[in-house]
C-alpha positions as CSV (number, residue, x, y, z in Angstrom):
1,M,6.6,17.4,15.6
2,S,8.2,19.4,18.3
3,D,6.3,17.3,20.9
4,P,8.3,14.0,21.3
5,K,5.1,12.2,22.2
6,R,3.8,12.5,18.6
7,A,4.5,9.6,16.3
8,L,3.5,7.8,13.1
9,I,1.0,5.1,14.1
10,L,0.8,2.1,11.8
11,H,-2.0,-0.4,12.2
12,M,-0.7,-3.6,10.6
13,S,-2.8,-6.5,9.2
14,G,-2.9,-9.4,11.7
15,I,-1.1,-7.5,14.5
16,R,-3.0,-6.4,17.6
17,E,-0.9,-3.5,18.7
18,P,0.1,-0.6,16.4
19,L,3.6,0.1,15.5
20,L,4.8,3.6,16.6
21,I,7.6,5.5,14.9
22,S,8.8,8.9,15.8
23,V,9.5,11.0,12.7
24,P,11.6,14.2,12.4
25,D,9.9,17.6,12.7
26,D,11.1,18.8,9.3
27,T,9.5,15.9,7.4
28,E,6.3,15.4,9.3
29,D,4.0,17.5,7.1
30,E,5.4,16.1,3.8
31,F,5.2,12.5,5.2
32,V,1.6,12.8,6.4
33,A,0.6,14.2,3.0
34,G,2.1,11.2,1.3
35,L,0.6,8.5,3.6
36,P,-2.5,7.8,1.4
37,E,-0.3,7.2,-1.6
38,L,2.1,4.9,0.4
39,I,-0.9,2.8,1.5
40,R,-2.4,2.8,-2.0
41,K,0.9,1.7,-3.6
42,G,1.5,-1.0,-0.9
43,G,5.2,-1.1,-1.5
44,V,8.2,-1.1,0.9
45,E,9.3,2.4,2.0
46,T,12.2,3.5,4.2
47,I,11.2,5.9,7.0
48,T,13.9,8.0,8.7
49,A,13.1,8.2,12.4
50,R,13.6,11.2,14.7
51,N,16.9,9.6,16.0
52,G,18.2,9.2,12.4
53,S,17.7,5.4,12.2
54,S,16.1,4.0,9.0
55,I,13.0,1.8,9.3
56,A,11.7,-0.2,6.3
57,V,7.9,-0.5,6.3
58,N,6.0,-2.8,3.9
59,F,2.9,-0.7,3.4
60,A,1.1,-3.7,1.8
61,H,0.5,-4.9,5.4
62,V,-0.6,-1.5,6.7
63,V,-4.4,-1.2,7.3
64,A,-4.3,2.4,8.5
65,A,-1.7,5.0,9.3
66,H,-1.7,8.5,10.9
67,V,0.4,10.8,13.0
68,D,-1.0,11.6,16.5
69,T,-0.2,12.6,20.0
70,L,0.4,9.6,22.3
71,P,0.0,9.0,26.0
72,G,3.3,8.9,28.0
73,I,3.6,5.1,28.0
74,G,4.6,2.7,25.3
75,Q,7.6,2.1,23.0
76,I,8.1,4.5,20.1
77,Y,10.7,3.4,17.6
78,G,13.1,6.2,16.5
79,R,12.6,8.3,19.6
80,P,15.9,10.0,20.7
81,T,17.3,8.6,23.9
82,T,16.6,10.8,27.0
83,G,19.6,9.7,29.0
84,R,17.7,7.4,31.3
């Protein structure tokens, strides 16, 4: 994920807006491959964000998940600070 505008997009049950999490480049492929199993299991998993923070996600509440390129607006959890 060399493009910082790519993120894991989680569509949660009962929540209108998706949750966006920036994941590290070196784990993106492995993480994307495991998404179907995470949703199928429906358990709590810890995701390491691009900035090194840990985010616990209860996949029992995730309706859909994918990694995609995003427009330049919006809050993405785990994105490294840009010095603004």
